[in-house]
Every structure is written in C-alpha cells, then in structure tokens.
Residue frames as a rotation matrix with the C-alpha (Angstrom) as fourth column:
UNK 1
0.970 0.244 0.022 16.94
-0.168 0.598 0.784 2.48
0.178 -0.764 0.621 -1.36
UNK 2
0.001 -0.991 0.131 20.20
-0.860 -0.067 -0.506 1.95
0.511 -0.112 -0.852 0.58
UNK 3
0.654 0.122 -0.747 21.27
0.053 0.977 0.206 -1.54
0.755 -0.174 0.632 1.57
UNK 4
0.716 -0.324 0.619 22.82
-0.698 -0.322 0.639 -2.16
-0.008 -0.889 -0.457 4.97
UNK 5
0.863 -0.352 0.363 24.64
0.229 0.912 0.339 -5.43
-0.451 -0.209 0.868 4.31
UNK 6
0.557 -0.777 -0.292 28.41
-0.794 -0.395 -0.462 -5.06
0.244 0.490 -0.837 3.76
UNK 7
0.972 -0.225 -0.069 30.25
0.234 0.955 0.185 -8.38
0.024 -0.196 0.980 3.46
UNK 8
0.289 -0.954 -0.081 34.01
0.311 0.013 0.950 -8.85
-0.905 -0.300 0.301 3.87
UNK 9
0.519 -0.157 -0.840 35.78
-0.694 -0.652 -0.307 -6.88
-0.499 0.742 -0.448 1.16
UNK 10
0.138 -0.487 0.863 37.01
0.547 0.764 0.344 -8.87
-0.826 0.424 0.371 -1.81
UNK 11
-0.819 -0.542 -0.189 37.89
0.125 -0.489 0.863 -7.91
-0.560 0.683 0.468 -5.37
UNK 12
-0.092 0.764 -0.639 35.65
-0.826 -0.417 -0.380 -6.55
-0.557 0.492 0.669 -8.11
UNK 13
-0.558 -0.170 -0.812 36.54
-0.671 0.668 0.321 -9.74
0.488 0.724 -0.487 -10.00
UNK 14
-0.967 0.248 -0.057 35.01
0.227 0.738 -0.636 -11.72
-0.115 -0.628 -0.770 -7.11
UNK 15
-0.343 0.889 -0.302 31.79
-0.284 -0.405 -0.869 -9.66
-0.895 -0.212 0.391 -7.41
UNK 16
-0.112 0.276 -0.954 31.67
-0.993 -0.057 0.101 -10.48
-0.026 0.959 0.281 -11.08
UNK 17
-0.874 -0.178 -0.452 32.06
-0.196 0.981 -0.007 -14.17
0.445 0.082 -0.892 -10.16
UNK 18
-0.731 0.682 0.003 29.08
0.135 0.149 -0.980 -13.77
-0.669 -0.716 -0.201 -7.76
UNK 19
-0.102 0.703 -0.704 27.08
-0.773 -0.502 -0.388 -12.25
-0.626 0.504 0.595 -10.61
UNK 20
-0.390 -0.151 -0.908 28.06
-0.832 0.480 0.277 -15.02
0.394 0.864 -0.313 -13.00
UNK 21
-1.000 -0.002 -0.022 26.97
0.009 0.884 -0.467 -17.65
0.020 -0.467 -0.884 -10.42
UNK 22
-0.430 0.902 -0.046 23.41
-0.290 -0.187 -0.939 -16.36
-0.855 -0.390 0.342 -10.44
UNK 23
-0.385 0.339 0.858 20.92
0.781 0.616 0.107 -17.79
-0.492 0.711 -0.502 -12.89
UNK 24
-0.986 0.145 0.087 19.39
-0.050 -0.743 0.667 -15.79
0.161 0.654 0.740 -15.73
UNK 25
-0.075 0.985 -0.154 16.04
0.040 0.157 0.987 -17.32
0.996 0.068 -0.051 -14.95
UNK 26
-0.056 0.040 0.998 14.98
-0.858 -0.514 -0.027 -16.28
0.511 -0.857 0.064 -11.42
UNK 27
-0.136 -0.029 -0.990 15.63
0.295 0.953 -0.068 -18.72
0.946 -0.301 -0.121 -8.67
UNK 28
0.836 0.487 -0.252 14.86
0.342 -0.104 0.934 -18.87
0.429 -0.867 -0.254 -4.97
UNK 29
0.582 -0.638 0.505 17.17
-0.756 -0.652 0.047 -17.14
0.299 -0.409 -0.862 -2.52
UNK 30
0.529 -0.379 0.760 18.26
-0.383 0.693 0.611 -20.55
-0.758 -0.614 0.221 -1.20
UNK 31
0.734 -0.241 0.635 19.12
0.622 0.616 -0.484 -21.82
-0.274 0.750 0.602 -4.72
UNK 32
0.771 -0.444 0.456 20.99
0.014 -0.705 -0.709 -18.62
0.636 0.553 -0.538 -5.55
UNK 33
0.571 -0.565 0.596 22.94
-0.819 -0.334 0.467 -18.65
-0.066 -0.754 -0.653 -2.32
UNK 34
0.593 -0.328 0.735 23.91
0.063 0.929 0.364 -22.30
-0.803 -0.169 0.572 -2.89
UNK 35
0.787 -0.293 0.542 25.09
0.596 0.134 -0.792 -21.49
0.159 0.947 0.280 -6.38
UNK 36
0.677 -0.558 0.479 27.15
-0.484 -0.829 -0.282 -18.52
0.555 -0.041 -0.831 -5.11
UNK 37
0.517 -0.483 0.706 28.68
-0.672 0.282 0.685 -20.64
-0.530 -0.829 -0.179 -2.32
UNK 38
0.633 -0.230 0.739 29.47
0.334 0.942 0.007 -23.57
-0.698 0.243 0.674 -4.61
UNK 39
0.721 -0.273 0.637 30.93
0.639 -0.093 -0.764 -21.46
0.268 0.958 0.107 -7.46
UNK 40
0.533 -0.526 0.663 32.98
-0.326 -0.851 -0.413 -19.02
0.781 0.004 -0.624 -5.39
UNK 41
-0.183 -0.667 -0.722 34.15
0.428 0.607 -0.670 -21.16
0.885 -0.431 0.175 -2.52
UNK 42
-0.237 0.178 0.955 32.41
-0.719 -0.694 -0.049 -19.19
0.654 -0.698 0.292 0.19
UNK 43
-0.940 -0.340 0.030 32.06
-0.268 0.680 -0.682 -21.08
0.212 -0.650 -0.730 3.48
UNK 44
-0.649 0.761 0.011 28.25
0.503 0.440 -0.744 -20.99
-0.571 -0.477 -0.668 3.88
UNK 45
-0.199 0.703 0.683 24.97
0.869 -0.196 0.454 -19.96
0.453 0.684 -0.572 2.35
UNK 46
0.636 0.411 -0.653 24.64
0.699 -0.665 0.263 -17.27
-0.326 -0.624 -0.710 5.00
UNK 47
-0.216 -0.803 -0.555 27.87
0.212 -0.594 0.776 -15.63
-0.953 0.050 0.298 3.81
UNK 48
-0.778 0.012 0.628 26.72
0.627 0.075 0.776 -16.10
-0.037 0.997 -0.066 0.19
UNK 49
0.304 0.952 0.029 23.45
0.948 -0.306 0.093 -14.29
0.098 -0.001 -0.995 1.13
UNK 50
0.341 -0.239 -0.909 25.47
0.336 -0.872 0.355 -11.25
-0.878 -0.426 -0.217 2.21
UNK 51
-0.747 -0.656 -0.111 27.20
0.107 -0.283 0.953 -11.18
-0.656 0.700 0.282 -1.21
UNK 52
-0.426 0.690 0.585 23.89
0.891 0.208 0.403 -11.66
0.157 0.693 -0.704 -2.99
UNK 53
0.590 0.658 -0.467 22.43
0.749 -0.662 0.013 -8.64
-0.301 -0.358 -0.884 -1.16
UNK 54
-0.033 -0.705 -0.709 25.60
0.083 -0.709 0.701 -6.61
-0.996 -0.036 0.082 -1.85
UNK 55
-0.831 -0.265 0.488 25.47
0.460 0.163 0.873 -7.61
-0.311 0.950 -0.013 -5.51
UNK 56
0.090 0.946 0.310 21.85
0.989 -0.120 0.081 -6.45
0.114 0.300 -0.947 -5.59
UNK 57
0.526 0.036 -0.850 22.87
0.412 -0.885 0.217 -3.09
-0.744 -0.464 -0.481 -4.15
UNK 58
-0.399 -0.814 -0.422 25.47
-0.113 -0.414 0.903 -2.74
-0.910 0.408 0.073 -6.91
UNK 59
0.330 0.643 -0.691 23.02
-0.794 -0.207 -0.572 -3.70
-0.511 0.737 0.442 -9.69
UNK 60
-0.652 -0.642 -0.404 24.71
-0.757 0.587 0.288 -7.01
0.052 0.493 -0.868 -10.38
UNK 61
-0.853 0.499 -0.152 21.68
0.512 0.856 -0.064 -8.98
0.099 -0.132 -0.986 -9.20
UNK 62
-0.639 0.733 0.233 17.99
-0.680 -0.680 0.275 -8.26
0.360 0.018 0.933 -9.17
UNK 63
-0.863 0.457 0.217 14.97
0.191 0.691 -0.697 -9.66
-0.468 -0.560 -0.684 -7.35
UNK 64
-0.663 0.721 -0.203 11.68
-0.555 -0.292 0.779 -10.23
0.502 0.629 0.594 -9.16
UNK 65
0.220 0.891 0.397 8.42
-0.966 0.143 0.215 -11.93
0.135 -0.431 0.892 -8.35
UNK 66
0.899 0.136 -0.416 9.94
-0.175 0.983 -0.058 -15.36
0.401 0.125 0.908 -8.96
UNK 67
0.723 -0.647 -0.242 13.27
0.591 0.399 0.701 -14.84
-0.357 -0.650 0.671 -7.17
UNK 68
0.376 -0.708 -0.597 16.76
-0.308 -0.704 0.640 -13.55
-0.874 -0.057 -0.483 -7.81
UNK 69
0.733 -0.243 0.635 18.65
0.662 0.466 -0.586 -13.47
-0.153 0.851 0.503 -11.08
UNK 70
-0.333 -0.890 -0.310 21.78
0.655 -0.455 0.604 -11.92
-0.679 -0.002 0.734 -12.47
UNK 71
0.581 0.425 -0.694 21.48
-0.146 -0.784 -0.603 -8.75
-0.800 0.452 -0.393 -14.43
UNK 72
0.671 -0.267 0.691 22.64
0.723 0.444 -0.530 -8.77
-0.166 0.855 0.491 -18.05
UNK 73
0.904 -0.335 0.266 24.62
-0.202 -0.882 -0.425 -5.55
0.377 0.330 -0.865 -17.74
UNK 74
0.327 -0.887 -0.326 28.38
0.913 0.386 -0.135 -5.32
0.246 -0.254 0.935 -17.21
UNK 75
0.989 0.141 0.054 28.87
0.124 -0.962 0.243 -2.12
0.086 -0.233 -0.969 -15.27
UNK 76
0.205 -0.957 0.205 32.30
0.077 -0.193 -0.978 -0.45
0.976 0.216 0.034 -15.31
UNK 77
-0.306 -0.424 -0.853 34.32
0.883 0.209 -0.421 -0.13
0.357 -0.881 0.310 -12.11
UNK 78
-0.974 -0.015 0.226 33.37
-0.038 -0.974 -0.225 3.55
0.224 -0.228 0.948 -12.03
UNK 79
-0.160 0.987 -0.014 29.69
-0.474 -0.064 0.878 2.59
0.866 0.147 0.478 -12.22
UNK 80
0.213 0.157 -0.965 30.16
0.594 0.763 0.255 0.08
0.776 -0.627 0.069 -9.39
UNK 81
-0.755 -0.530 -0.387 31.88
0.637 -0.450 -0.626 2.78
0.158 -0.719 0.677 -7.27
UNK 82
-0.782 0.513 0.353 29.00
-0.447 -0.857 0.256 5.19
0.434 0.042 0.900 -7.89
UNK 83
0.200 0.890 -0.409 26.41
-0.232 0.448 0.863 2.54
0.952 -0.078 0.297 -7.03
UNK 84
-0.214 -0.370 -0.904 28.37
0.801 0.463 -0.379 1.65
0.559 -0.806 0.197 -3.85
UNK 85
-0.974 -0.220 -0.050 28.17
0.213 -0.824 -0.525 5.26
0.074 -0.522 0.850 -2.72
UNK 86
-0.594 0.798 0.103 24.53
-0.660 -0.557 0.504 5.62
0.459 0.231 0.858 -3.67
UNK 87
0.277 0.841 -0.465 23.04
-0.505 0.539 0.674 2.32
0.818 0.048 0.574 -2.58
UNK 88
0.023 -0.334 -0.942 25.13
0.619 0.745 -0.249 1.06
0.785 -0.578 0.224 0.37
UNK 89
0.881 0.422 0.211 24.25
0.106 -0.612 0.783 2.61
0.460 -0.668 -0.584 3.72
UNK 90
0.771 -0.598 -0.221 27.28
0.126 -0.197 0.972 4.34
-0.624 -0.777 -0.076 5.27
UNK 91
0.221 -0.739 0.636 29.47
0.956 0.293 0.008 4.22
-0.193 0.606 0.772 2.16
UNK 92
0.343 -0.018 0.939 29.03
0.501 -0.843 -0.199 7.83
0.795 0.538 -0.280 1.23
UNK 93
0.939 0.092 0.330 29.40
-0.213 -0.599 0.772 8.91
0.268 -0.796 -0.543 4.81
UNK 94
0.661 -0.747 0.072 32.63
0.456 0.476 0.752 6.96
-0.596 -0.464 0.655 5.30
UNK 95
0.023 -0.655 0.756 34.20
0.985 -0.115 -0.130 8.37
0.172 0.747 0.642 2.19
UNK 96
0.511 0.241 0.825 33.02
0.226 -0.964 0.141 11.89
0.829 0.114 -0.547 3.01
UNK 97
0.978 -0.150 -0.143 34.58
0.125 -0.123 0.984 11.54
-0.165 -0.981 -0.102 6.47
UNK 98
0.210 -0.965 0.156 37.96
0.850 0.259 0.458 11.47
-0.482 0.037 0.875 4.70
UNK 99
0.670 0.095 0.737 37.49
0.566 -0.707 -0.424 14.90
0.480 0.701 -0.527 3.12
UNK 100
0.899 -0.317 0.300 39.50
-0.427 -0.786 0.447 16.52
0.094 -0.530 -0.843 5.92
UNK 101
-0.039 -0.996 -0.082 42.47
-0.956 0.061 -0.286 14.14
0.289 0.067 -0.955 5.47
UNK 102
-0.378 -0.206 -0.903 43.66
-0.140 0.976 -0.164 10.64
0.915 0.065 -0.398 6.38
UNK 103
0.145 0.473 0.869 41.88
-0.985 -0.018 0.174 8.82
0.098 -0.881 0.463 9.19
UNK 104
-0.946 -0.298 0.126 42.19
-0.320 0.919 -0.231 5.49
-0.047 -0.259 -0.965 10.93
UNK 105
-0.506 0.805 -0.308 39.21
0.384 0.531 0.755 3.19
0.772 0.264 -0.578 11.00
UNK 106
-0.239 0.399 -0.885 38.40
0.962 -0.024 -0.271 4.39
-0.130 -0.917 -0.378 14.52
UNK 107
-0.731 -0.081 -0.677 38.64
0.117 -0.993 -0.008 8.05
-0.672 -0.085 0.736 13.51
UNK 108
-0.878 0.453 -0.154 36.44
-0.216 -0.090 0.972 7.43
0.427 0.887 0.177 10.47
UNK 109
-0.326 0.781 -0.533 33.87
0.766 0.549 0.334 5.74
0.553 -0.300 -0.777 12.69
UNK 110
-0.387 0.131 -0.913 33.90
0.733 -0.557 -0.391 8.67
-0.560 -0.820 0.119 15.11
UNK 111
-0.909 -0.026 -0.415 33.32
-0.185 -0.869 0.460 11.06
-0.373 0.495 0.785 12.18
UNK 112
-0.624 0.699 -0.350 30.23
-0.444 0.051 0.894 9.16
0.642 0.714 0.279 11.00
UNK 113
-0.923 0.203 -0.328 28.83
0.369 0.711 -0.599 7.65
0.111 -0.674 -0.730 14.20
UNK 114
-0.664 0.696 -0.274 25.94
-0.314 -0.591 -0.743 10.12
-0.679 -0.407 0.611 14.26
UNK 115
-0.370 0.536 -0.759 24.47
-0.903 -0.016 0.429 8.56
0.218 0.844 0.490 11.14
UNK 116
-0.900 0.077 -0.428 23.98
0.131 0.986 -0.099 5.20
0.415 -0.145 -0.898 12.86
UNK 117
-0.111 0.956 0.272 20.22
-0.375 -0.294 0.879 4.95
0.920 -0.004 0.391 13.40
UNK 118
-0.224 0.127 0.966 18.83
-0.973 -0.087 -0.214 4.59
0.057 -0.988 0.143 16.88
UNK 119
0.800 0.585 0.132 17.29
-0.592 0.806 0.012 1.18
-0.100 -0.088 0.991 16.09
UNK 120
0.509 -0.695 -0.508 20.75
-0.011 0.584 -0.811 -0.09
0.860 0.419 0.290 15.04
UNK 121
-0.434 -0.674 0.598 22.21
-0.586 -0.294 -0.756 1.12
0.685 -0.678 -0.267 18.34
UNK 122
0.022 0.580 0.814 19.48
-0.978 0.183 -0.103 -0.67
-0.209 -0.794 0.571 20.27
UNK 123
0.811 0.445 -0.380 19.75
-0.546 0.809 -0.218 -3.94
0.211 0.384 0.899 18.36
UNK 124
0.291 -0.811 -0.509 23.32
0.211 0.573 -0.792 -4.78
0.933 0.123 0.337 19.27
UNK 125
0.770 -0.084 -0.632 24.75
0.637 0.058 0.769 -5.20
-0.028 -0.995 0.098 22.78
UNK 126
-0.051 -0.834 -0.549 27.98
0.388 -0.523 0.758 -3.53
-0.920 -0.175 0.351 21.62
UNK 127
0.813 0.486 0.321 26.78
0.464 -0.208 -0.861 -1.47
-0.352 0.849 -0.394 18.67
UNK 128
0.666 -0.617 -0.419 30.02
-0.625 -0.768 0.136 0.51
-0.406 0.172 -0.898 18.55
UNK 129
-0.343 -0.784 0.517 32.09
-0.346 0.617 0.707 -2.63
-0.873 0.064 -0.483 17.98
UNK 130
0.141 0.521 0.842 29.64
0.658 0.586 -0.473 -3.76
-0.740 0.621 -0.260 15.34
UNK 131
0.945 0.321 0.065 29.79
0.270 -0.651 -0.710 -0.48
-0.185 0.688 -0.701 13.50
UNK 132
0.283 -0.932 -0.225 33.55
-0.660 -0.360 0.659 -0.12
-0.695 -0.038 -0.718 13.91
UNK 133
-0.387 -0.376 0.842 33.82
0.218 0.850 0.479 -3.44
-0.896 0.369 -0.247 12.04
UNK 134
0.492 0.672 0.554 31.28
0.746 0.002 -0.666 -2.26
-0.448 0.741 -0.501 9.45
UNK 135
0.815 -0.244 -0.525 33.27
-0.326 -0.943 -0.068 0.97
-0.479 0.227 -0.848 9.02
UNK 136
-0.236 -0.965 0.116 36.39
-0.471 0.218 0.855 -1.06
-0.850 0.148 -0.506 8.24
UNK 137
-0.234 0.213 0.949 34.51
0.665 0.747 -0.004 -3.21
-0.710 0.630 -0.316 5.70
UNK 138
0.823 0.567 0.010 33.14
0.427 -0.609 -0.668 -0.04
-0.373 0.554 -0.744 4.05
UNK 139
0.465 -0.753 -0.465 36.63
-0.597 -0.655 0.463 1.46
-0.653 0.062 -0.755 3.90
UNK 140
-0.468 -0.686 0.557 38.07
-0.090 0.664 0.742 -1.69
-0.879 0.297 -0.373 2.36
UNK 141
0.203 0.576 0.792 35.32
0.846 0.304 -0.438 -1.77
-0.493 0.759 -0.425 -0.31
UNK 142
0.909 0.104 -0.404 35.99
-0.040 -0.942 -0.333 1.91
-0.415 0.319 -0.852 -0.97
UNK 143
-0.103 -0.988 -0.117 39.66
-0.552 -0.041 0.833 0.99
-0.828 0.151 -0.541 -1.57
UNK 144
-0.416 -0.039 0.908 38.61
0.494 0.829 0.262 -1.81
-0.763 0.558 -0.326 -3.94
UNK 145
0.505 0.716 0.481 36.40
0.817 -0.216 -0.535 0.63
-0.279 0.664 -0.694 -5.87
UNK 146
-0.273 -0.777 0.568 39.22
0.900 -0.414 -0.134 3.16
0.339 0.475 0.812 -6.12
UNK 147
0.597 0.565 0.570 37.52
0.294 -0.815 0.500 5.82
0.747 -0.131 -0.652 -3.98
UNK 148
0.831 -0.345 0.437 39.91
-0.540 -0.313 0.781 5.58
-0.133 -0.885 -0.447 -1.01
UNK 149
0.345 -0.787 -0.511 43.51
-0.057 0.526 -0.849 4.44
0.937 0.322 0.136 -0.61
UNK 150
0.796 -0.203 -0.570 45.40
0.605 0.290 0.742 3.16
0.015 -0.935 0.354 2.38
UNK 151
0.469 -0.666 0.580 48.00
-0.243 -0.729 -0.641 5.59
0.849 0.160 -0.503 3.69
UNK 152
-0.580 -0.749 -0.322 50.56
0.203 0.250 -0.947 5.66
0.789 -0.614 0.007 6.48
UNK 153
-0.875 0.258 0.410 47.91
-0.483 -0.534 -0.694 7.33
0.040 -0.805 0.592 8.62
UNK 154
-0.361 0.796 0.486 45.07
-0.031 0.510 -0.859 4.94
-0.932 -0.325 -0.159 7.75
UNK 155
-0.086 0.459 0.884 42.85
0.955 0.290 -0.058 5.79
-0.283 0.840 -0.464 4.86
UNK 156
-0.498 -0.003 -0.867 42.55
-0.040 -0.999 0.027 8.80
-0.866 0.048 0.497 2.65
UNK 157
0.587 0.808 0.059 40.20
0.111 -0.008 -0.994 9.83
-0.802 0.590 -0.094 -0.11
UNK 158
-0.334 -0.611 0.718 41.48
0.839 0.155 0.522 9.49
-0.430 0.776 0.461 -3.67
UNK 159
0.495 0.409 -0.766 41.55
0.017 -0.886 -0.463 12.83
-0.869 0.216 -0.446 -5.42
UNK 160
0.980 -0.143 0.141 42.71
0.134 -0.056 -0.989 13.98
0.149 0.988 -0.036 -8.84
UNK 161
0.473 -0.848 0.240 45.94
-0.800 -0.527 -0.285 15.06
0.368 -0.057 -0.928 -7.21
UNK 162
0.560 -0.245 0.792 46.56
-0.515 0.646 0.564 11.64
-0.649 -0.723 0.236 -5.57
C-alpha cells in the first residue's frame, strides 16, 4: 500500500519525536493527534494527522483494531529512506525523475505528472498547483532521507559518486 499524505518536510529527529509521542497501547486517532500536536508543537490536530499518516507509511506507527500506536522498532535512516520510496505515493517517481540529472521542482513535476491519477486531477480545481507543491514536499523529504541533494540547478539524485 502506498500512502498519499506528504506533510511539510522536517527532520528525521522530528519523525522520531512523532513516534515517541504515540502511545504503546492503541489510542483513538483524535487522542494520538492531540498527543503529537502537544508534544511536538504542531499548530493543529489536522497537521498532526498528516504526520501520523506519514509515520504509519514509514513504519513508525501502526493502526490496529483499537486505534493507533507507536511501533517498538527503531529503523535506521536507510530503512526509513527505503520505506519512503516504497510506501509514499510519488516518492519513487520523484527520485527516479532525477536519474537524467538535476531538475527544478517544476521540471521534476513535469517528468512525473503522468503518474497523477485521474481522480486526483478531478478532485482539485488547480490540480497542477496542488501536485507541484506535493512534488516539492516529496523532494524535500528525499533530501532529508539522503536520497536527493539540493544543487545549483535544483535537485539531483545522490549517487555513490556524489
């Protein structure tokens, strides 16, 4: 399963704070979002919900019959990068778009625009602006996970030669 939610990029340390804010004993989504908001300083439960979903995509949180809880594992940054590519919709495509060299956010979006599903295009009045913003958030998370780096020309994929 690939998750669509991509919150504003922050640090891996922040994601670990989100994980630590979650209970070990499952709690309701409202309780979990309030805990995340209160313990990380996020402005609202809605924003905290985005980070909860993102944490779930990365395996830092899990949902069971009784609600959400933090996982007991402590994945490495490489594991988080792999999970980002595997479980976050658009992440793999954005990083792959940089195979041919550095690109700006707009050029990266153009290279991956065909993967945006029809229903996503129909759900937003200005779907291109929405997905341009999403592309930037994906790129910034890819930077945080060490998959991509900012360059003079925009963003470029990190390689062994980088």
